[in-house]
C-alpha positions in Angstrom: 23.0 -10.2 3.4 24.8 -12.1 6.2 22.5 -12.0 9.2 21.5 -13.9 12.4 17.9 -14.9 11.9 16.0 -15.6 15.1 12.6 -17.0 15.9 9.8 -14.3 15.3 12.0 -12.6 12.7 10.4 -11.6 9.3 12.5 -12.8 6.4 12.6 -12.9 2.6 12.4 -16.4 1.2 13.5 -17.2 -2.4 11.6 -20.2 -4.0 12.4 -19.2 -7.6 15.1 -17.1 -9.3 12.5 -15.3 -11.4 9.8 -14.8 -8.8 9.6 -12.2 -6.1 10.7 -13.2 -2.6 8.2 -14.8 -0.3 7.7 -13.0 3.0 7.5 -15.2 6.1 7.7 -15.1 9.8 9.9 -17.7 11.5 8.1 -19.7 14.2 10.6 -22.5 14.8 14.1 -23.4 13.8 14.6 -27.2 13.7 17.7 -29.3 12.9 17.0 -32.3 10.7 18.7 -35.7 11.0 21.0 -34.8 8.1 22.3 -31.7 10.0 20.4 -29.1 7.9 18.2 -26.4 9.5 14.6 -26.1 8.5 12.4 -23.1 9.4 8.7 -23.4 10.3 7.2 -20.2 9.0 3.9 -18.3 8.9 2.9 -17.3 5.4 2.1 -13.8 4.3 0.5 -13.1 0.9 0.9 -10.1 -1.5 -1.9 -8.5 -3.4 -0.7 -10.3 -6.6 -1.4 -13.6 -4.8 -5.1 -13.2 -4.1 -8.2 -12.9 -6.4 -9.5 -9.7 -7.9 -12.7 -9.8 -5.9 -10.8 -10.0 -2.6 -8.6 -7.1 -3.7 -11.7 -5.0 -4.1 -12.8 -6.0 -0.6 -9.3 -5.0 0.8 -9.5 -1.6 -1.0 -13.0 -1.0 0.5 -11.6 -1.8 3.9 -8.7 0.6 3.4 -11.1 3.3 2.2 -13.2 3.0 5.3 -10.2 3.4 7.5 -9.0 6.5 5.6 -12.4 8.1 6.1 -12.2 7.7 9.9 -8.8 9.3 10.4 -7.2 12.6 9.3 -4.4 11.4 7.0 -3.7 11.5 3.3 -6.1 9.2 1.4 -5.2 7.4 -1.8 -7.0 10.2 -3.6 -4.3 12.6 -2.3 -1.4 10.3 -3.4 0.5 10.6 -6.6 0.3 7.7 -9.1 3.8 6.6 -8.2 3.0 6.6 -4.5 -0.2 4.8 -4.9 1.5 2.2 -7.2 4.3 1.6 -4.7 2.1 1.5 -1.7 0.2 -1.5 -3.1 3.5 -3.4 -3.0 3.9 -2.8 0.7 0.5 -4.3 1.7 0.5 -7.9 2.8 -2.2 -10.3 4.1 -1.5 -12.5 7.1 -2.6 -16.1 7.0 -2.8 -19.0 9.5 -1.0 -21.2 7.1 2.4 -22.8 8.1 5.0 -24.4 6.0 8.6 -25.7 6.5 11.4 -24.4 4.3 15.2 -24.9 4.3 17.0 -22.1 6.1 19.3 -21.8 3.0 16.4 -20.2 1.1 16.5 -17.1 3.4 17.7 -14.0 1.6 17.5 -11.4 4.3 15.3 -9.9 7.0 12.4 -7.4 6.6 9.8 -5.9 8.9 6.0 -6.4 8.9 3.7 -4.5 11.2 0.0 -4.5 11.9 -1.3 -1.3 10.3 -1.8 1.3 13.0 -5.0 3.1 12.4 -3.5 6.3 13.9 -0.7 6.6 11.4 -0.6 7.3 7.7 0.2 4.4 5.3 2.4 6.8 3.4 5.0 6.6 6.1 5.8 3.0 5.0 7.2 4.2 1.7 10.0 5.9 3.6 11.2 2.7 5.3 13.3 0.2 3.5 12.0 -3.4 3.6 9.0 -2.4 5.6 5.5 -3.9 5.0 2.1 -3.6 6.7 -1.0 -5.7 7.0 -4.5 -5.2 8.3 -6.4 -8.3 7.0 -6.1 -12.0 7.4 -6.3 -14.2 4.3 -7.6 -17.8 4.4 -6.2 -19.5 1.3 -8.6 -22.5 1.8 -11.8 -20.6 2.2 -10.7 -17.7 0.0 -11.8 -15.1 2.6 -10.4 -11.8 4.0 -11.1 -10.8 7.6 -9.9 -8.1 9.9 -7.1 -9.1 12.2 -8.3 -9.4 15.8 -5.3 -7.4 17.0 -6.3 -4.2 15.3 -6.5 -1.0 17.4 -10.1 0.0 18.1 -10.0 3.8 17.6 -12.3 6.2 16.0 -15.8 7.6 16.8 -17.6 4.2 16.3 -15.6 2.7 19.1 -16.3 5.4 21.7 -18.8 5.1 24.5 -21.7 7.5 24.7 -21.5 9.1 28.1 -24.9 10.4 29.3 -25.1 13.8 31.0 -24.9 13.8 34.8 -28.2 14.2 36.6 -28.5 17.3 38.7 -30.1 17.3 42.1 -33.9 17.6 41.7 -33.9 16.4 38.1 -36.3 13.7 37.1 -34.7 10.4 35.9 -36.1 9.8 32.4 -33.5 7.2 31.4 -34.5 3.7 30.3 -34.0 1.7 33.5 -33.6 -1.6 31.5 -30.4 -0.3 29.9 -28.8 0.7 33.2 -26.4 -1.4 35.2 -27.8 -3.3 38.3 -26.2 -2.9 41.7 -25.0 -6.3 42.9 -23.3 -5.4 46.2 -23.5 -2.5 48.7 -20.1 -1.8 50.3 -21.9 0.1 53.1 -24.1 -2.8 54.1 -24.8 -3.2 57.9 -22.9 -6.5 58.1 -19.3 -6.6 59.4 -16.5 -8.3 57.5 -16.5 -11.1 60.1 -20.2 -11.8 59.6 -19.7 -11.9 55.8 -16.8 -14.4 56.1 -18.9 -16.6 58.4 -21.7 -16.6 55.9 -19.3 -17.6 53.1 -18.0 -20.5 55.2 -21.5 -21.8 55.6 -22.1 -21.5 51.8 -18.9 -23.6 51.2 -20.1 -26.2 53.7 -23.5 -26.3 52.0 -21.8 -26.8 48.6 -19.7 -29.6 49.9 -22.7 -31.4 51.3 -24.6 -30.8 48.1 -21.8 -32.6 46.1 -21.9 -35.5 48.5 -25.6 -36.0 47.8 -25.2 -35.5 44.0 -24.4 -38.8 42.2 -22.6 -37.3 39.3 -20.4 -35.1 41.5 -19.5 -38.1 43.8 -18.2 -40.0 40.8 -16.1 -37.2 39.4 -14.8 -36.1 42.8 -14.8 -39.1 45.1 -12.6 -37.6 47.8 -13.8 -35.2 50.4 -10.9 -32.8 49.8 -11.8 -32.5 46.0 -15.4 -31.8 46.8 -14.5 -29.2 49.4 -12.1 -27.6 46.9 -14.8 -27.5 44.2 -17.3 -26.0 46.7 -14.8 -23.2 47.4 -14.7 -22.0 43.8 -15.9 -18.6 42.8 -19.2 -19.8 41.5 -20.3 -20.8 45.1 -19.1 -17.5 46.6 -20.7 -15.4 44.0 -24.0 -17.2 44.5 -23.7 -16.7 48.3 -23.0 -12.9 48.0 -25.8 -12.5 45.4 -28.2 -14.2 47.8 -27.1 -12.0 50.7 -27.6 -8.8 48.6 -31.0 -9.9 47.3 -32.3 -10.4 50.9 -31.2 -7.1 52.2 -28.2 -8.5 54.1 -30.4 -10.4 56.4 -28.4 -13.5 57.4 -31.3 -15.7 58.6 -33.3 -15.1 55.4 -30.2 -15.7 53.2 -29.4 -18.9 55.0 -32.9 -20.3 54.4 -32.4 -19.8 50.6 -29.1 -21.7 50.7 -30.9 -24.8 51.9 -34.4 -24.8 50.4 -37.0 -27.5 51.0 -35.7 -29.6 48.1 -32.2 -29.9 49.5 -28.9 -27.9 49.5 -28.2 -25.7 46.5 -25.5 -27.0 44.2 -23.6 -24.4 42.1 -21.1 -25.8 39.5 -18.9 -23.9 37.1 -17.4 -25.0 33.7 -14.6 -26.9 35.3 -17.0 -29.3 36.9 -19.5 -29.4 34.0 -16.9 -30.6 31.5 -16.0 -34.3 31.2 -12.4 -35.6 31.0 -12.8 -36.4 27.3 -14.1 -32.9 26.6 -11.1 -31.4 28.5 -8.7 -33.5 26.4 -10.4 -32.4 23.1 -10.2 -28.7 24.3 -6.4 -29.0 24.9 -5.9 -30.6 21.5 -7.9 -27.9 19.8 -6.0 -25.2 21.7 -2.7 -26.7 20.5 -4.0 -26.5 16.9 -5.9 -23.2 16.7 -4.6 -21.2 19.7 -7.1 -18.9 21.2 -9.4 -18.9 18.2 -12.5 -20.1 20.1 -14.8 -19.9 17.1 -12.7 -22.6 15.3 -12.4 -24.6 18.4 -16.1 -24.7 18.8 -16.8 -25.4 15.1 -14.3 -28.3 14.7 -14.0 -29.9 18.1 -16.8 -28.9 20.5 -19.9 -27.9 18.5 -22.3 -28.9 21.4 -20.7 -26.3 23.7 -21.6 -22.6 23.6 -18.9 -20.0 22.8 -19.4 -18.5 26.3 -18.9 -21.9 27.9 -15.6 -22.5 26.0 -14.2 -19.1 26.9 -15.1 -19.4 30.6 -13.5 -22.9 30.7 -10.3 -21.5 29.1 -9.8 -19.0 31.8 -10.6 -21.5 34.6 -8.3 -24.1 32.9 -5.4 -21.6 33.1 -5.6 -21.8 36.9 -5.1 -25.6 37.0 -1.9 -27.6 37.6 -2.4 -29.1 34.1 -1.8 -25.7 32.5 1.3 -25.1 34.7 2.7 -28.5 33.7 2.1 -27.8 30.0 3.8 -24.4 30.3 6.9 -26.1 31.9 7.0 -28.8 29.1 6.8 -26.1 26.4 9.5 -24.1 28.1 11.8 -27.1 28.2 11.1 -27.9 24.6 11.9 -24.3 23.6 15.2 -24.5 25.5 16.2 -27.5 23.4 15.4 -25.9 20.1 17.5 -23.6 18.0 17.1 -19.9 18.9 18.8 -18.5 15.8 20.7 -19.4 12.6 23.4 -17.6 10.8 22.6 -16.9 7.1 25.8 -16.2 5.1 25.8 -14.0 2.0 24.3 -15.6 -1.0 26.8 -15.3 -3.8 25.4 -17.6 -6.5 24.6 -15.9 -9.8 21.0 -15.5 -10.7 20.0 -17.3 -14.0 18.2 -14.2 -15.1 21.4 -12.2 -15.2 22.5 -11.1 -18.7 26.1 -12.1 -19.0 28.3 -9.5 -20.6 31.8 -10.3 -21.9 34.3 -8.0 -23.6 34.0 -8.1 -27.4 31.6 -11.1 -27.4 27.9 -11.4 -27.7 26.0 -12.8 -24.8 23.0 -15.0 -24.8 19.9 -15.0 -22.6 17.5 -17.9 -23.1 19.0 -18.5 -26.5 18.6 -14.9 -27.7 21.7 -12.8 -28.5 21.9 -9.5 -26.8 24.4 -6.6 -27.2 27.4 -6.9 -24.8 27.7 -3.2 -23.8 26.1 -1.9 -20.6 24.6 1.0 -22.5 22.5 0.0 -25.5 20.5 2.0 -28.0 17.7 -0.5 -28.5 14.6 -0.5 -26.3 15.3 -3.9 -25.0 18.0 -2.6 -22.7 16.1 0.5 -21.5 14.7 -0.2 -18.0 11.2 0.7 -17.0 12.7 3.5 -14.9 14.2 4.9 -18.2 17.8 3.9 -17.1 20.0 3.0 -20.1 23.1 2.2 -18.1 23.5 -0.4 -15.3 26.3 -2.5 -13.8 24.1 -5.5 -14.5 21.0 -6.3 -16.5 18.4 -8.9 -15.7 15.8 -10.5 -18.0 12.3 -10.1 -16.7 8.9 -11.4 -17.8 8.2 -13.9 -20.6 11.2 -14.6 -22.7 9.7 -13.4 -26.0 9.0 -9.9 -24.5 12.7 -9.5 -23.9 12.2 -7.0 -21.1 15.3 -5.8 -19.1 15.6 -4.5 -15.6 18.5 -2.6 -14.1 20.0 -3.6 -10.8 17.9 -1.2 -8.7 14.6 -2.2 -10.4 15.5 -5.9 -10.2 16.0 -5.7 -6.4 12.8 -3.8 -6.1 11.0 -6.5 -8.1 12.4 -9.2 -5.9 11.5 -7.5 -2.6 8.2 -5.9 -3.3 6.7 -8.0 -6.2 6.3 -5.1 -8.6 8.0 -2.4 -10.6 8.9 1.0 -9.3 6.8 2.7 -12.0 3.6 1.6 -13.8 4.4 0.3 -17.2 2.4 -0.7 -20.3 3.2 -4.3 -19.6 1.0 -4.1 -16.5 -2.8 -4.3 -16.4 -4.9 -1.1 -16.3 -6.4 -1.9 -12.9 -4.0 -3.9 -10.8 -0.8 -2.5 -12.3 1.1 -5.6 -11.3 3.8 -6.9 -13.7 3.4 -10.1 -15.6 5.0 -12.9 -13.7 6.5 -16.1 -15.2 5.3 -18.1 -12.2 2.3 -20.4 -12.6 -0.9 -19.1 -11.1 -4.5 -20.4 -10.9 -7.1 -18.8 -13.1 -8.8 -15.7 -11.7 -5.9 -15.0 -9.3 -3.0 -12.6 -9.3 -2.3 -9.7 -11.6 -4.0 -8.7 -14.8 -1.5 -9.4 -17.5 -1.0 -8.2 -21.0 -3.7 -9.6 -23.3 -1.1 -10.3 -26.0 1.3 -12.4 -24.0 -0.1 -14.5 -21.1 2.1 -17.1 -19.5 0.6 -20.6 -19.5 0.3 -22.8 -16.4 3.6 -24.8 -16.1 2.8 -28.5 -15.9 6.3 -29.4 -14.6 7.6 -30.6 -18.0 10.7 -28.8 -19.4 9.0 -28.4 -22.7 6.2 -26.4 -21.2 8.3 -24.1 -19.1 8.8 -21.6 -21.9 5.5 -22.0 -23.9 3.3 -19.0 -24.2 -0.3 -18.6 -25.5 -0.3 -16.4 -28.6 -3.2 -14.1 -29.4 -4.5 -14.2 -33.0 -6.8 -12.2 -35.2 -9.1 -13.8 -37.8 -9.6 -11.1 -40.5 -12.3 -11.7 -43.2 -11.8 -10.5 -46.8 -14.3 -8.3 -48.5 -15.5 -11.2 -50.6 -16.2 -13.2 -47.5 -18.1 -10.3 -45.9 -20.2 -9.9 -49.1 -21.0 -13.6 -49.2 -22.2 -13.4 -45.6 -24.5 -10.6 -46.5 -25.9 -12.2 -49.7 -26.5 -15.7 -48.2 -28.5 -14.7 -45.2 -31.5 -16.6 -46.5 -29.5 -19.8 -47.0 -27.6 -20.0 -43.7 -28.1 -18.4 -40.3 -24.6 -17.5 -39.1 -25.5 -17.3 -35.4 -27.1 -20.7 -35.4 -24.2 -22.2 -37.4 -21.6 -20.7 -35.0 -23.4 -22.4 -32.1 -23.2 -25.7 -33.9 -19.6 -26.0 -35.1 -19.8 -29.7 -36.0 -22.8 -29.4 -38.3 -21.5 -29.1 -41.9 -22.3 -26.0 -44.0 -23.5 -26.5 -47.6 -20.7 -24.6 -49.4 -22.1 -25.6 -52.8 -25.4 -23.8 -52.3 -23.5 -20.7 -51.1 -21.2 -20.7 -54.2 -24.2 -21.1 -56.5 -26.1 -18.2 -54.8 -23.0 -15.9 -55.0 -22.5 -16.9 -58.7 -26.0 -16.2 -59.7 -25.9 -12.9 -57.9 -22.7 -11.8 -59.6 -24.1 -12.8 -63.1 -27.2 -10.8 -62.6 
């Protein structure tokens, strides 16, 4: 897979020879002091990586989307299509990590699920994935992505019928929009502009009288510029409209008996320290204003933060930051060449002419077509140019080349198998995983969390069955008056009087 990987490309990352590829999006390419290239990437998660409760939430979200559009639902899909479609679904996260560029194994494509298209179309595209939900690995939550397309009946506006001439208006007037300006007003454009100049002058004088404004903007030019902002002009035009476009009446409202009216927007209300905190939060969270408010500016309202953001984008500070970021982007790497990865995979089953090969210490037949079930792939193939060991070593499962590449790319098998759970249908994985997460695995062979020690890397937890003999069952029935089994089971460290039990059984047998 030789390829030129650029920033914003979606790539396969290999962190383990046995595990499926990770799917990431390249955000930055940085050259380290040692000359190596590291990729800062955004993490995507598969269904096998999140908890079962969140999987149910994702399925409910998908079902709601299917009900709103005319496309084949999962009920219309075959078992194979439904099984493979689950491997194409990803979950976006806001988590970043840095990985060596040498771990890249190729490029793929990830798209935000378009609500107007059928998910079945993704099965026809190679290395194509989709997502519609955002996963937070810290809070363990799933939320809809903010970039989703709002289509469907619930997003349409209800357009009322047009009133005919002579019809009575029975609409709720409180729900109707209010007229704020009449373009056919009796004033000329020159008179309106003169009134706005007076409003600016009043605003400048009001800032000169206000102590807090004089400290923040000590110069006359800064005060005049602040008085010329939209908040002052909007107030002037609203005043003019409310007084029926009577200039003398509107002017008297601009300067009431208590002094000139002072109108200030978010740019003037925020202090320098609050502005610095906002820029820091914007650098960390982007335009996620809820997180900005929660972690940095909890005393500000969400409306205030959003209004400040759009005003801040008109300042010289914003232009300077854009220039600095553009200069930094020019100095960074734009792409990196990834050569073909030729190293053999440790999971390959080596085959030599006339000799037995070993995999994890177990001898296997050297031919590429074997009669035993260990070398029959889950796709029922019995011949392959190369075989790969898959799953826990004692299960001795084998995959052909095609199924192995499918497993590495999509994190599952092409066809459901008995080794997979009845609900999730995701194959057992040798990678460590926290309890309650990932696929349902076979109840007879569950991989144990790897502690990092070489001794624990191949240990598995064996299931066992304690089968009682007929004599033991009979003794339990005969000694119900001597010992209460349920109470004894709840107190495993309290000794049981075996002598009394033997004596009771002996006397019963003799009688």
